[in-house]
C-alpha positions as YAML, in Angstrom:
chain: A
units: angstrom
residues:
- id: 1
  name: MET
  ca: [26.49, -20.44, 19.85]
- id: 2
  name: TYR
  ca: [23.15, -19.04, 21.13]
- id: 3
  name: PRO
  ca: [20.50, -20.91, 23.11]
- id: 4
  name: ALA
  ca: [17.98, -22.60, 20.81]
- id: 5
  name: SER
  ca: [15.08, -20.29, 21.72]
- id: 6
  name: LEU
  ca: [17.19, -17.18, 21.07]
- id: 7
  name: ALA
  ca: [18.51, -18.58, 17.79]
- id: 8
  name: LYS
  ca: [14.90, -19.33, 16.73]
- id: 9
  name: LEU
  ca: [13.88, -15.74, 17.54]
- id: 10
  name: MET
  ca: [16.79, -14.39, 15.47]
- id: 11
  name: ASP
  ca: [15.81, -16.67, 12.59]
- id: 12
  name: GLU
  ca: [12.19, -15.47, 12.67]
- id: 13
  name: LEU
  ca: [13.21, -11.81, 12.90]
- id: 14
  name: SER
  ca: [15.59, -12.14, 9.94]
- id: 15
  name: ARG
  ca: [12.64, -13.26, 7.78]
- id: 16
  name: LEU
  ca: [11.10, -9.78, 8.13]
- id: 17
  name: PRO
  ca: [11.67, -7.30, 5.28]
- id: 18
  name: GLY
  ca: [14.67, -5.06, 5.85]
- id: 19
  name: ILE
  ca: [15.96, -7.12, 8.79]
- id: 20
  name: GLY
  ca: [19.17, -8.95, 8.09]
- id: 21
  name: PRO
  ca: [21.01, -11.37, 10.39]
- id: 22
  name: LYS
  ca: [22.87, -8.61, 12.27]
- id: 23
  name: SER
  ca: [19.72, -6.55, 12.87]
- id: 24
  name: ALA
  ca: [17.84, -9.68, 13.93]
- id: 25
  name: GLN
  ca: [20.60, -10.46, 16.40]
- id: 26
  name: ARG
  ca: [20.51, -6.92, 17.87]
- id: 27
  name: ILE
  ca: [16.71, -6.93, 18.19]
- id: 28
  name: ALA
  ca: [16.62, -10.40, 19.77]
- id: 29
  name: LEU
  ca: [19.33, -9.54, 22.30]
- id: 30
  name: PHE
  ca: [17.59, -6.26, 23.09]
- id: 31
  name: MET
  ca: [14.28, -8.05, 23.73]
- id: 32
  name: VAL
  ca: [15.92, -10.64, 25.97]
- id: 33
  name: LYS
  ca: [17.67, -7.89, 27.91]
- id: 34
  name: ARG
  ca: [14.38, -5.99, 28.38]
- id: 35
  name: GLY
  ca: [12.74, -9.01, 29.95]
- id: 36
  name: PRO
  ca: [9.54, -11.01, 29.61]
- id: 37
  name: GLY
  ca: [7.18, -8.04, 30.17]
- id: 38
  name: ASP
  ca: [8.29, -6.22, 27.02]
- id: 39
  name: ALA
  ca: [8.36, -9.48, 25.07]
- id: 40
  name: GLN
  ca: [4.81, -10.26, 26.19]
- id: 41
  name: ARG
  ca: [3.54, -6.82, 25.09]
- id: 42
  name: LEU
  ca: [5.26, -7.20, 21.71]
- id: 43
  name: ALA
  ca: [3.84, -10.70, 21.26]
- id: 44
  name: GLU
  ca: [0.33, -9.50, 22.14]
- id: 45
  name: ALA
  ca: [0.58, -6.54, 19.76]
- id: 46
  name: LEU
  ca: [1.78, -8.80, 16.92]
- id: 47
  name: LEU
  ca: [-1.00, -11.31, 17.54]
- id: 48
  name: ALA
  ca: [-3.67, -8.60, 17.80]
- id: 49
  name: ALA
  ca: [-2.52, -6.97, 14.55]
- id: 50
  name: ALA
  ca: [-2.42, -10.31, 12.71]
- id: 51
  name: THR
  ca: [-5.81, -11.33, 14.08]
- id: 52
  name: ASN
  ca: [-7.74, -8.07, 13.81]
- id: 53
  name: THR
  ca: [-6.38, -6.47, 10.63]
- id: 54
  name: LYS
  ca: [-8.23, -7.25, 7.42]
- id: 55
  name: ARG
  ca: [-8.81, -5.69, 4.00]
- id: 56
  name: CYS
  ca: [-11.45, -2.99, 3.52]
- id: 57
  name: ARG
  ca: [-14.27, -4.48, 1.45]
- id: 58
  name: GLU
  ca: [-14.38, -1.35, -0.72]
- id: 59
  name: CYS
  ca: [-10.78, -0.28, -1.42]
- id: 60
  name: PHE
  ca: [-8.70, -3.23, -0.08]
- id: 61
  name: SER
  ca: [-6.64, -1.08, 2.26]
- id: 62
  name: LEU
  ca: [-6.08, -2.23, 5.83]
- id: 63
  name: SER
  ca: [-8.78, -1.92, 8.48]
- id: 64
  name: GLU
  ca: [-10.19, -3.54, 11.58]
- id: 65
  name: ASP
  ca: [-13.73, -2.90, 10.32]
- id: 66
  name: GLU
  ca: [-15.59, -3.77, 7.12]
- id: 67
  name: LEU
  ca: [-14.73, -0.31, 5.76]
- id: 68
  name: CYS
  ca: [-11.47, 1.53, 6.36]
- id: 69
  name: SER
  ca: [-11.53, 5.02, 7.88]
- id: 70
  name: VAL
  ca: [-11.22, 6.65, 4.43]
- id: 71
  name: CYS
  ca: [-14.09, 4.75, 2.80]
- id: 72
  name: ALA
  ca: [-16.28, 5.24, 5.88]
- id: 73
  name: ASN
  ca: [-15.67, 9.00, 5.93]
- id: 74
  name: PRO
  ca: [-18.64, 10.77, 4.28]
- id: 75
  name: SER
  ca: [-16.63, 13.97, 3.74]
- id: 76
  name: ARG
  ca: [-14.22, 12.34, 1.26]
- id: 77
  name: ASP
  ca: [-14.55, 13.28, -2.42]
- id: 78
  name: ARG
  ca: [-16.22, 10.23, -3.96]
- id: 79
  name: THR
  ca: [-15.71, 11.43, -7.53]
- id: 80
  name: VAL
  ca: [-11.96, 10.67, -7.49]
- id: 81
  name: ILE
  ca: [-10.22, 7.34, -6.88]
- id: 82
  name: CYS
  ca: [-6.46, 7.13, -6.44]
- id: 83
  name: VAL
  ca: [-5.19, 3.70, -7.48]
- id: 84
  name: VAL
  ca: [-2.13, 2.49, -5.55]
- id: 85
  name: GLU
  ca: [-0.21, -0.75, -5.32]
- id: 86
  name: GLU
  ca: [-0.11, -1.43, -1.58]
- id: 87
  name: PRO
  ca: [-1.74, -0.20, 1.67]
- id: 88
  name: ARG
  ca: [1.51, 1.55, 2.63]
- id: 89
  name: ASP
  ca: [0.98, 3.83, -0.39]
- id: 90
  name: VAL
  ca: [-2.35, 4.98, 1.07]
- id: 91
  name: LEU
  ca: [-0.50, 5.90, 4.25]
- id: 92
  name: ALA
  ca: [2.04, 7.90, 2.22]
- id: 93
  name: PHE
  ca: [-0.77, 9.99, 0.68]
- id: 94
  name: GLU
  ca: [-2.61, 10.38, 3.97]
- id: 95
  name: ARG
  ca: [0.54, 11.68, 5.69]
- id: 96
  name: GLY
  ca: [0.61, 14.49, 3.13]
- id: 97
  name: LEU
  ca: [-2.99, 15.54, 3.89]
- id: 98
  name: SER
  ca: [-3.40, 16.84, 0.32]
- id: 99
  name: PHE
  ca: [-5.63, 14.15, -1.22]
- id: 100
  name: ARG
  ca: [-9.28, 14.09, -0.15]
- id: 101
  name: GLY
  ca: [-10.65, 11.43, -2.51]
- id: 102
  name: LEU
  ca: [-10.90, 7.65, -2.18]
- id: 103
  name: TYR
  ca: [-8.34, 4.92, -2.81]
- id: 104
  name: HIS
  ca: [-8.17, 1.56, -4.51]
- id: 105
  name: VAL
  ca: [-5.37, -0.80, -3.48]
- id: 106
  name: LEU
  ca: [-4.37, -3.22, -6.23]
- id: 107
  name: GLY
  ca: [-2.40, -5.60, -4.05]
- id: 108
  name: GLY
  ca: [0.75, -5.33, -6.16]
- id: 109
  name: ALA
  ca: [1.83, -4.52, -9.70]
- id: 110
  name: ILE
  ca: [1.89, -6.51, -12.91]
- id: 111
  name: SER
  ca: [5.16, -8.44, -12.91]
- id: 112
  name: PRO
  ca: [5.36, -11.47, -15.23]
- id: 113
  name: MET
  ca: [8.80, -12.32, -13.81]
- id: 114
  name: ASP
  ca: [7.22, -12.74, -10.37]
- id: 115
  name: GLY
  ca: [4.14, -14.52, -11.71]
- id: 116
  name: VAL
  ca: [1.85, -11.54, -11.07]
- id: 117
  name: GLY
  ca: [-0.59, -10.87, -13.88]
- id: 118
  name: PRO
  ca: [-3.66, -8.62, -14.04]
- id: 119
  name: GLU
  ca: [-5.83, -11.42, -12.68]
- id: 120
  name: GLN
  ca: [-3.91, -11.37, -9.37]
- id: 121
  name: LEU
  ca: [-4.73, -7.69, -8.81]
- id: 122
  name: HIS
  ca: [-8.01, -6.09, -7.66]
- id: 123
  name: LEU
  ca: [-8.84, -4.83, -11.15]
- id: 124
  name: THR
  ca: [-12.31, -6.39, -11.48]
- id: 125
  name: GLU
  ca: [-13.27, -4.72, -8.23]
- id: 126
  name: LEU
  ca: [-11.97, -1.38, -9.54]
- id: 127
  name: LEU
  ca: [-14.12, -1.67, -12.67]
- id: 128
  name: ASN
  ca: [-17.13, -2.57, -10.51]
- id: 129
  name: ARG
  ca: [-16.55, 0.55, -8.41]
- id: 130
  name: LEU
  ca: [-16.45, 2.69, -11.54]
- id: 131
  name: ARG
  ca: [-19.72, 1.21, -12.82]
- id: 132
  name: ASP
  ca: [-21.53, 1.59, -9.50]
- id: 133
  name: SER
  ca: [-20.50, 5.13, -8.56]
- id: 134
  name: SER
  ca: [-20.18, 8.72, -9.66]
- id: 135
  name: VAL
  ca: [-16.39, 8.57, -10.12]
- id: 136
  name: ASN
  ca: [-15.20, 10.93, -12.84]
- id: 137
  name: GLU
  ca: [-11.41, 10.62, -12.37]
- id: 138
  name: VAL
  ca: [-9.00, 7.79, -11.65]
- id: 139
  name: ILE
  ca: [-5.52, 8.83, -10.57]
- id: 140
  name: LEU
  ca: [-2.92, 6.16, -11.28]
- id: 141
  name: ALA
  ca: [-0.40, 6.38, -8.45]
- id: 142
  name: THR
  ca: [1.58, 3.22, -9.04]
- id: 143
  name: SER
  ca: [5.33, 3.32, -8.46]
- id: 144
  name: SER
  ca: [7.71, 4.66, -11.08]
- id: 145
  name: THR
  ca: [9.24, 1.23, -11.58]
- id: 146
  name: ILE
  ca: [8.92, -0.75, -14.81]
- id: 147
  name: GLU
  ca: [6.20, -2.84, -13.16]
- id: 148
  name: GLY
  ca: [4.38, 0.22, -11.86]
- id: 149
  name: GLU
  ca: [4.47, 1.93, -15.25]
- id: 150
  name: ALA
  ca: [3.24, -1.23, -17.00]
- id: 151
  name: THR
  ca: [0.43, -1.53, -14.47]
- id: 152
  name: ALA
  ca: [-0.59, 2.12, -14.97]
- id: 153
  name: THR
  ca: [-0.63, 1.72, -18.75]
- id: 154
  name: TYR
  ca: [-2.70, -1.46, -18.48]
- id: 155
  name: ILE
  ca: [-5.23, 0.18, -16.14]
- id: 156
  name: ALA
  ca: [-5.49, 3.29, -18.33]
- id: 157
  name: LYS
  ca: [-6.50, 1.11, -21.29]
- id: 158
  name: LEU
  ca: [-8.84, -0.95, -19.11]
- id: 159
  name: VAL
  ca: [-10.62, 2.08, -17.65]
- id: 160
  name: ALA
  ca: [-10.89, 4.08, -20.92]
- id: 161
  name: PRO
  ca: [-14.17, 2.45, -22.08]
- id: 162
  name: ALA
  ca: [-15.83, 3.41, -18.78]
- id: 163
  name: GLY
  ca: [-15.66, 7.07, -19.83]
- id: 164
  name: VAL
  ca: [-13.78, 8.08, -16.69]
- id: 165
  name: GLY
  ca: [-10.88, 10.54, -16.86]
- id: 166
  name: VAL
  ca: [-7.52, 8.94, -16.15]
- id: 167
  name: SER
  ca: [-4.47, 10.79, -14.86]
- id: 168
  name: ARG
  ca: [-1.00, 9.77, -13.73]
- id: 169
  name: LEU
  ca: [1.17, 11.30, -11.02]
- id: 170
  name: ALA
  ca: [3.45, 13.99, -12.38]
- id: 171
  name: THR
  ca: [7.21, 14.12, -12.18]
- id: 172
  name: GLY
  ca: [8.65, 14.60, -8.77]
- id: 173
  name: VAL
  ca: [8.33, 10.99, -7.77]
- id: 174
  name: PRO
  ca: [11.76, 9.45, -8.42]
- id: 175
  name: VAL
  ca: [12.01, 6.92, -11.22]
- id: 176
  name: GLY
  ca: [12.58, 3.44, -9.84]
- id: 177
  name: GLY
  ca: [11.35, 4.44, -6.39]
- id: 178
  name: ASP
  ca: [8.46, 3.28, -4.26]
- id: 179
  name: LEU
  ca: [5.86, 5.75, -3.01]
- id: 180
  name: ASP
  ca: [6.55, 4.60, 0.53]
- id: 181
  name: TYR
  ca: [9.93, 6.41, 0.44]
- id: 182
  name: VAL
  ca: [8.72, 9.72, -1.05]
- id: 183
  name: ASP
  ca: [8.44, 12.69, 1.30]
- id: 184
  name: GLU
  ca: [5.08, 14.42, 1.76]
- id: 185
  name: VAL
  ca: [5.99, 17.61, -0.11]
- id: 186
  name: THR
  ca: [7.23, 15.76, -3.20]
- id: 187
  name: LEU
  ca: [4.16, 13.53, -3.16]
- id: 188
  name: SER
  ca: [1.86, 16.54, -2.82]
- id: 189
  name: ARG
  ca: [3.55, 18.31, -5.76]
- id: 190
  name: ALA
  ca: [3.38, 15.17, -7.87]
- id: 191
  name: LEU
  ca: [-0.32, 14.88, -7.12]
- id: 192
  name: ASP
  ca: [-0.94, 18.54, -8.02]
- id: 193
  name: GLY
  ca: [1.01, 18.21, -11.29]
- id: 194
  name: ARG
  ca: [-0.46, 14.92, -12.48]
- id: 195
  name: TYR
  ca: [-1.14, 14.59, -16.21]
- id: 196
  name: ARG
  ca: [-3.89, 13.05, -18.32]
- id: 197
  name: LEU
  ca: [-3.21, 9.80, -20.15]
...
């Protein structure tokens, strides 16, 4: 029904999260209508992002440098580390402008059903950071899903022998929700009302 190149574009777009066949069709037709100049800019931006973006060697968030902007910032509070599942969770906190500490991105949550165990997460690196620094609090900011709660409980037990205080985000973050969808005010209140484990 569509030319092969357009059908291929729709197929590739539909593989993106949150983009179904209808959305892929609309985006592809929009790009074709806009012409090769817009398509070229989009292609260059995609290639540049895929080529230049890497993980921060300290916290595993996204960066174009060895250290992300948070880890490289000397004014951040280095006594507190907020542990999150994904880089998008760091962005959620940074939008709120209420957290001034550091982050540690796990790269997911413990989910046996999906084949993700503790060994697939950046937990060894977290323990190394706690040994090699003056951190006195770890805030567990995993999602309020079953996997996020299990991950938080596991980390709390793992970190306890290090003698570092462990806290969890307070209520205000909806149960079963991802941090990426929480508004800044709710996230700020949850951070302020976190509780000790």
